C-alpha positions in Angstrom: -60.4 -43.6 -27.6 -61.8 -42.8 -24.5 -59.1 -43.8 -22.3 -56.2 -41.7 -24.8 -58.6 -38.5 -24.5 -58.5 -38.8 -20.8 -55.2 -39.7 -20.5 -54.3 -36.4 -22.6 -56.7 -33.9 -20.7 -54.8 -35.1 -17.1 -51.6 -34.0 -18.7 -53.2 -30.9 -19.8 -54.5 -30.7 -16.1 -51.0 -31.0 -14.8 -49.4 -29.0 -16.7 -51.6 -26.2 -16.2 -51.3 -26.8 -12.3 -47.5 -27.2 -12.0 -46.1 -24.8 -14.6 -46.4 -22.7 -17.3 -45.2 -19.9 -15.7 -44.8 -16.4 -16.2 -42.5 -14.0 -14.1 -42.8 -10.2 -14.1 -39.5 -8.1 -13.6 -40.2 -4.5 -11.9 -39.0 -1.6 -13.3 -35.7 -0.4 -11.9 -34.6 -3.6 -11.8 -32.8 -6.1 -13.8 -32.4 -10.1 -13.9 -31.1 -12.6 -15.4 -33.1 -16.7 -15.7 -32.4 -19.3 -13.1 -33.3 -22.9 -14.8 -34.4 -25.6 -12.7 -35.3 -29.2 -13.8 -37.8 -31.8 -12.1 -40.2 -34.0 -13.2 -42.3 -32.5 -15.8 -38.7 -32.6 -18.0 -38.0 -35.8 -16.7 -35.2 -33.9 -15.3 -33.4 -32.4 -17.4 -31.6 -29.3 -17.7 -31.2 -27.4 -14.7 -27.9 -25.3 -15.4 -28.8 -22.4 -13.2 -28.1 -19.1 -14.3 -28.5 -19.0 -18.0 -29.3 -16.4 -20.9 -28.9 -12.6 -21.1 -29.9 -10.2 -18.9 -33.1 -9.6 -18.9 -34.5 -5.8 -18.8 -38.0 -5.1 -16.5 -41.3 -6.4 -18.1 -43.5 -9.6 -18.5 -41.4 -13.0 -18.8 -42.2 -16.8 -20.1 -40.0 -19.1 -17.8 -41.6 -22.6 -18.5 -42.6 -25.0 -15.6 -39.4 -24.6 -13.1 -37.0 -21.8 -14.3 -37.1 -18.9 -11.6 -35.3 -15.4 -12.2 -32.7 -14.1 -9.8 -32.6 -10.6 -10.2 -31.0 -7.2 -9.3 -32.4 -3.6 -7.9 -31.3 -0.7 -9.8 -33.0 1.9 -8.0 -30.4 4.5 -7.0 -30.2 4.6 -3.1 -29.9 7.5 -0.2 -28.4 5.8 3.8 -27.5 7.7 6.6 -25.5 5.9 8.7 -23.6 6.9 12.2 -19.9 5.6 12.4 -17.5 5.5 15.2 -13.7 4.6 15.1 -10.6 5.4 17.9 -8.3 7.8 17.7 -3.7 7.4 18.3 -5.0 8.4 21.7 -8.3 5.6 22.3 -10.9 8.1 22.2 -14.2 7.1 20.1 -15.0 9.9 18.0 -18.0 9.5 15.1 -19.3 10.9 12.6 -22.7 10.9 10.2 -22.5 8.7 6.4 -24.4 9.8 3.7 -24.4 7.8 0.3 -25.9 8.1 -1.9 -25.5 5.0 -4.5 -26.5 2.6 -6.9 -26.3 -0.6 -8.2 -24.0 -1.2 -11.8 -26.9 -2.8 -13.7 -25.1 -3.1 -17.2 -24.8 -6.8 -18.1 -21.4 -7.4 -16.9 -22.6 -5.5 -13.2 -25.3 -7.9 -13.4 -24.3 -10.8 -13.8 -21.0 -9.8 -11.2 -24.2 -9.3 -8.8 -26.1 -12.7 -9.5 -23.3 -14.1 -9.4 -21.8 -13.2 -5.9 -24.5 -12.1 -3.7 -27.6 -14.3 -2.1 -30.7 -12.8 -2.9 -33.7 -12.4 -0.4 -37.1 -14.7 -0.3 -38.1 -12.8 -3.4 -35.4 -13.6 -5.5 -34.2 -10.1 -4.7 -30.5 -8.4 -4.5 -31.4 -5.3 -2.4 -29.9 -2.5 -2.6 -29.3 -2.6 2.0 -27.3 -5.9 1.0 -25.1 -4.5 -2.3 -25.1 -1.8 0.8 -23.3 -3.8 4.1 -21.4 -5.9 1.4 -19.5 -3.5 -1.0 -19.9 0.1 0.6 -19.8 0.0 4.2 -16.8 -2.3 4.7 -15.1 0.4 2.6 -16.2 3.3 4.0 -15.1 1.7 7.6 -11.3 1.1 6.7 -11.0 4.3 4.9 -12.3 5.8 8.2 -9.3 4.1 10.3 -7.0 5.1 7.9 -7.2 8.9 8.7 -9.0 8.6 12.2 -6.5 6.1 14.3 -3.3 7.8 13.3 -4.7 11.1 14.7 -4.8 12.2 18.6 -8.2 13.6 19.7 -6.8 17.4 19.8 -5.0 16.7 16.7 -8.2 15.5 15.1 -10.6 18.3 16.4 -8.1 20.7 14.4 -8.2 18.3 11.5 -11.7 17.5 11.3 -12.5 19.4 7.5 -8.9 17.2 6.4 -10.2 14.3 7.5 -13.2 14.5 5.8 -12.2 15.3 2.6 -9.7 12.1 2.7 -12.1 9.9 4.3 -13.8 10.9 1.1 -10.9 10.2 -1.5 -9.8 6.9 -0.1 -13.0 5.9 0.0 -13.4 7.1 -4.0 -10.3 5.4 -4.9 -11.1 1.9 -3.0 -14.6 1.8 -4.8 -12.5 2.4 -8.6 -10.6 -0.3 -7.8 -12.0 -2.8 -5.7 -15.9 -3.0 -6.9 -16.2 -2.1 -10.5 -18.5 -2.9 -12.6 -20.1 -4.1 -9.2 -21.8 -0.6 -7.7 -21.8 3.1 -8.6 -21.0 5.6 -5.5 -22.8 9.3 -7.1 -22.2 11.0 -3.7 -20.7 10.9 -0.3 -21.0 13.6 2.3 -18.9 12.9 6.1 -21.2 15.4 8.9 -21.7 16.2 12.3 -18.9 15.0 14.2 -19.2 13.7 17.3 -16.7 13.9 20.3 -17.4 12.7 23.8 -18.8 14.8 26.0 -15.6 15.7 27.9 -14.3 17.1 24.7 -17.2 18.8 23.7 -17.1 20.0 27.0 -13.4 21.3 26.1 -13.6 22.4 22.6 -17.0 24.5 24.3 -14.6 26.4 26.5 -12.2 27.2 24.4 -14.7 28.9 22.0 -15.9 31.3 25.4 -12.5 31.8 26.1 -10.9 32.8 22.0 -13.9 35.0 22.1 -13.5 36.6 25.6 -10.1 37.3 24.1 -11.7 38.3 21.6 -13.3 41.1 23.0 -11.4 42.2 25.8 -8.6 43.2 22.3 -10.8 44.3 20.7 -11.5 46.5 23.9 -8.1 47.1 23.9 -7.6 48.1 20.4 -10.8 51.1 21.2 -9.2 52.4 23.7 -6.2 53.2 22.3 -8.1 54.5 19.2 -9.4 56.4 21.2 -6.1 57.7 23.3 -4.4 58.6 20.2 -7.3 60.6 18.6 -7.8 62.5 21.7 -3.8 63.1 21.5 -4.4 63.9 17.9 -6.9 66.2 18.8 -4.7 68.3 21.3 -1.9 68.8 18.9 -4.3 70.1 16.4 -5.5 72.8 19.6 -2.3 73.4 19.8 -1.4 74.2 16.9 -4.2 75.8 16.0 -3.7 78.2 19.8 -0.2 79.1 17.9 -1.5 80.0 14.5 -4.1 82.5 15.6 -1.2 84.1 18.1 0.8 84.3 15.4 -2.1 85.7 12.9 -2.8 88.4 16.2 0.9 89.5 16.3 1.1 90.7 13.1 -2.0 91.9 12.6 -1.1 94.0 15.5 2.4 95.0 14.2 0.2 95.9 11.4 -2.1 98.4 13.1 0.7 99.7 15.5 2.4 100.6 12.0 -0.1 101.6 9.5 -3.1 103.2 13.0 -4.3 105.3 9.8 -6.0 101.7 8.7 -8.3 101.6 11.6 -10.4 104.9 10.0 -10.1 103.9 6.7 -12.3 100.7 7.7 -14.5 102.4 9.6 -15.6 104.2 7.0 -15.7 101.7 4.8 -17.8 99.7 6.6 -20.8 102.5 7.1 -22.9 102.3 4.3 -23.3 98.2 5.3 -24.1 99.4 8.7 -26.8 101.7 7.6 -28.2 99.3 5.2 -28.6 96.6 8.0 -29.9 98.9 10.3 -32.3 100.1 8.5 -33.7 96.6 7.4 -34.5 96.1 10.7 -37.1 99.6 11.7 -37.4 101.3 14.3 -34.1 102.2 15.3 -32.7 105.9 14.2 -28.8 106.2 13.9 -26.9 109.4 13.8 -24.4 110.0 10.8 -21.3 109.8 12.9 -19.2 112.7 14.6 -16.2 112.7 12.6 -14.2 114.9 14.9 -14.1 111.9 17.0 -13.2 108.9 14.6 -9.2 108.3 14.9 -6.9 110.6 13.3 -3.9 109.5 11.7 -0.9 111.0 13.6 0.9 113.1 10.8 3.7 111.5 9.7 7.6 113.1 11.4 9.2 115.2 8.9 13.0 115.2 8.2 14.8 118.3 10.7 15.9 120.8 9.1 19.8 121.1 8.0 21.7 124.7 8.4 22.3 127.2 5.4 25.8 126.2 4.1 28.3 128.8 5.4 25.9 130.1 8.4 
């Protein structure tokens, strides 16, 4: 009995020190069980990946089994790429990619089946990026940049950026189904060689100076046109004044009595304004000195008939 009890205790101690293990799957991760075998299992089983896709939590694995886990977190990676134009000029740009692993059951099985994990048994987002995303971005960039010359690329930066994004989306939709999810791709900070940047700066400066000269010339032309129009307006106003003076003079010559009439009509207002100011004495005008309208010429009398 004592010998049997000792064997049982030894077996329990061995089992406690070698197996009956559990392992955690962290949040934003999913995984599968990787079956292994050994002496205590009499080298039976050990069929590798098996069972359903497991969610985050603590999972019982037995003596030898392990977990293979996929990082499902959303990650943003910023990277600078460099490619050549048609005329051999290096052209670089920055890319910002926001992505995650496709952590559906089918996606986890595909990733675990195609990628190797790190020492902790985890397939990281960096591994996914370098395997699936980075090569596709480089290929899409070469397709749009390589056929263009540097001067053409300088004028078509917006078209190139949109073309690379569109081509990359097509590649990911057709090649990497159920493996990677792309949420956003931004292309910014185009990087030209120093000589081309200097030429672009000089061209922009010349364009600014040209626009400034054009604006100055247009201002001078507008001022000259305004002066000419003012001259024409002054001449028209002077001509109008001449016509008015001639007509008024002709009317007064034909009606000289109107001056005396106008003067008499204004006398009350003259006295009223002078009295309001004070310290001024006015005498009544001498009507004899007022201009008198000449008598209208009479028609000559005709002699009586028969005389």
